[in-house]
C-alpha positions in Angstrom: -0.2 0.2 0.1 1.7 3.4 -1.1 1.9 6.5 1.1 -0.3 9.1 0.3 1.5 12.7 0.1 1.0 16.0 -1.1 3.9 18.6 -3.0 3.4 22.4 -2.5 5.7 24.6 -4.1 5.4 28.0 -1.9 6.8 31.3 -3.6 8.6 32.8 -1.3 9.5 36.9 -2.8 12.3 38.5 -1.0 14.5 41.6 -2.1 18.2 41.4 -1.6 21.3 44.0 -1.4 24.1 42.5 -3.8 27.4 43.8 -3.7 26.9 44.7 -7.6 23.7 45.9 -7.9 20.4 45.7 -6.4 17.6 43.0 -8.0 15.6 41.2 -6.9 15.8 37.4 -5.8 12.9 34.9 -6.1 13.5 31.8 -4.5 11.2 28.7 -4.4 11.0 26.4 -1.4 8.9 23.3 -1.9 6.7 21.8 1.1 6.1 18.4 1.2 3.6 16.7 3.6 3.4 13.1 3.8 0.3 11.2 5.1 0.7 7.9 6.8 -1.0 4.9 5.1 -4.4 3.4 6.1 -4.0 1.1 8.7 -3.3 -2.7 8.4 -5.6 -5.1 10.7 -5.3 -8.6 9.2 -8.1 -10.8 8.0 -11.8 -11.4 9.4 -12.3 -14.2 11.7 -15.0 -16.9 12.4 -14.8 -17.5 16.0 -16.5 -19.8 18.2 -17.3 -20.0 22.3 -19.2 -22.0 24.7 -21.8 -20.3 26.5 -20.1 -19.7 30.2 -17.1 -19.6 28.8 -14.7 -16.2 27.8 -13.3 -15.3 24.8 -10.7 -12.7 23.3 -10.9 -10.9 20.2 -7.5 -9.2 19.0 -7.0 -6.4 16.5 -3.5 -6.2 15.9 -3.0 -2.8 14.0 0.1 -2.4 11.6 0.8 1.0 10.1 -0.7 2.6 13.2 0.3 6.0 13.0 0.5 8.6 15.3 -3.2 9.8 14.9 -4.9 6.7 14.6 -8.1 5.8 16.8 -9.5 2.1 17.5 -13.6 1.6 18.1 -15.1 -1.4 18.4 -18.5 -1.9 17.2 -21.3 -4.8 18.0 -23.8 -5.6 15.7 -22.9 -1.8 14.0 -23.0 0.1 17.2 -20.8 1.4 19.7 -22.5 0.1 22.6 -20.7 -3.1 23.8 -22.9 -5.6 25.7 -22.0 -5.0 29.7 -19.4 -8.1 29.8 -17.2 -6.8 26.8 -14.5 -5.0 27.7 -11.3 -3.3 25.4 -8.2 -3.5 26.9 -4.5 -3.1 25.7 -5.5 0.7 24.2 -8.0 -0.8 22.0 -6.4 -3.5 20.6 -8.2 -6.6 22.2 -11.8 -7.1 23.1 -12.6 -9.9 26.0 -16.1 -10.6 26.4 -16.6 -12.4 30.0 -19.2 -15.3 30.7 -20.7 -15.2 27.3 -24.2 -15.8 26.5 -26.6 -16.0 23.6 -26.9 -12.2 23.7 -23.1 -12.2 23.0 -23.8 -13.7 19.7 -23.2 -11.6 16.8 -20.9 -9.3 14.4 -17.8 -7.5 16.3 -15.9 -5.0 14.1 -12.8 -3.3 15.1 -12.4 -0.2 13.1 -8.9 1.9 12.9 -8.6 5.3 11.6 -5.7 7.3 10.7 -5.6 10.5 8.5 -4.8 8.7 5.5 -8.4 6.6 5.9 -9.6 3.5 7.7 -9.6 -0.1 8.1 -11.8 -2.9 9.4 -11.9 -6.3 10.4 -14.6 -8.8 11.2 -15.1 -11.1 13.9 -18.3 -13.4 13.4 -18.6 -14.9 17.1 -21.1 -18.0 17.4 -21.8 -18.8 20.9 -22.8 -22.7 21.7 -25.1 -23.9 24.0 -25.5 -27.7 24.9 -29.0 -28.9 24.9 -31.2 -28.2 27.7 -34.8 -29.3 28.4 -37.6 -26.6 28.7 -40.6 -28.5 28.9 -41.3 -32.4 29.2 -45.0 -33.8 28.9 -45.6 -37.2 29.4 -45.9 -39.8 32.1 -44.1 -43.2 32.8 -47.4 -45.1 31.9 -50.2 -44.0 29.6 -53.2 -46.1 29.1 -55.5 -44.9 25.9 -58.3 -46.0 24.1 -57.8 -47.8 20.5 -58.2 -45.2 17.7 -57.6 -42.1 20.3 -54.5 -39.8 19.6 -51.6 -39.6 21.6 -49.6 -36.8 22.0 -46.0 -36.5 23.5 -43.9 -33.5 24.0 -40.2 -32.9 24.6 -39.0 -29.4 23.8 -35.3 -28.4 24.3 -33.4 -25.3 23.9 -30.1 -25.1 22.2 -27.5 -23.3 19.7 -27.5 -24.7 17.3 -31.0 -25.6 17.9 -30.6 -29.7 18.7 -32.4 -32.3 16.8 -34.7 -34.5 18.6 -35.4 -38.0 17.2 -38.4 -40.1 18.7 -38.0 -44.0 18.9 -40.7 -47.0 19.5 -39.4 -49.9 21.0 -36.0 -48.5 20.3 -36.3 -47.8 16.9 -37.2 -44.7 14.3 -40.9 -44.1 13.9 -41.5 -44.2 10.1 -45.2 -45.3 9.4 -47.8 -43.1 8.7 -49.8 -43.4 12.0 -47.4 -40.7 13.3 -46.8 -37.3 12.9 -44.3 -34.9 14.2 -44.6 -31.1 14.5 -42.6 -28.0 16.3 -39.5 -29.3 14.9 -40.0 -32.7 15.6 -40.5 -31.7 19.5 -44.2 -32.9 19.3 -45.0 -36.6 18.7 -48.5 -37.1 17.9 -49.8 -40.7 17.2 -52.7 -42.6 16.4 -53.1 -46.2 18.1 -55.1 -48.7 16.0 -54.2 -51.9 17.6 -54.5 -53.3 20.7 -50.2 -53.2 21.8 -48.0 -52.0 24.4 -45.1 -49.8 23.0 -42.8 -48.2 24.5 -41.6 -44.6 23.3 -38.7 -42.4 23.9 -36.1 -39.7 22.4 -33.1 -38.8 21.2 -31.5 -35.4 21.4 -28.7 -35.0 18.8 -26.4 -31.8 19.2 -26.1 -29.9 15.9 
C-alpha cells in the first residue's frame, strides 16, 4: 500500500542587497506533507465459544501512525455488551461469561489521517441442549383410535435435533406425525399393543 503525499511549491518573494547591484531574488521552497498509509488490521475471523466461557478478539494493527483511533462495534453499534471490555489501548476485546446475547458481529475499526480499515469477527455462541418442557408420564393408558401426543421441548444453539423412537427404533409409519421441529409427537393407535416411546437429542 503506497503512502499518500502532497507536494506544494511555496514561492517566497524577497529583495536582497547585492554587492554589485540591487535586484530582486526569487526563491521557490517546496513543502512536502506526507500522510501515513491506511492501517492494516489483518483478515476477518469466525469464532466459536461455549456459553459461559470467555473469549478474546485481537485487533493487531500495523502501520498505525501517531493519530490512529481504534473503535469496537457490536452489530454496527458502538454500544458493546455489558460483559465486553476493551483492553490494551483498544487492541483487544474480551467478552466474559458469554451468553446467547453475545452472538453476533464484532468489528474493530481503525482510522488515521489516510483512511480506515475494519476487521470483522463473527462470533457464534454454542449452547448445549437443555430441556424446557416435557409433557408425559411413565405409564399412559389410551383407548384404541385415540391420538396420543408427547412433547419434548429443548433449547440449544444450534437448535438440537430430536429423534423419537418406538421400542428402540425410529418411527416411520403413517400413524405418527411430528410438529414443532420434531419436538412434538402425535401418534394414532389402531391396535391393542403395548409400546415404549423415547426420544434422543442429537447436538448439531
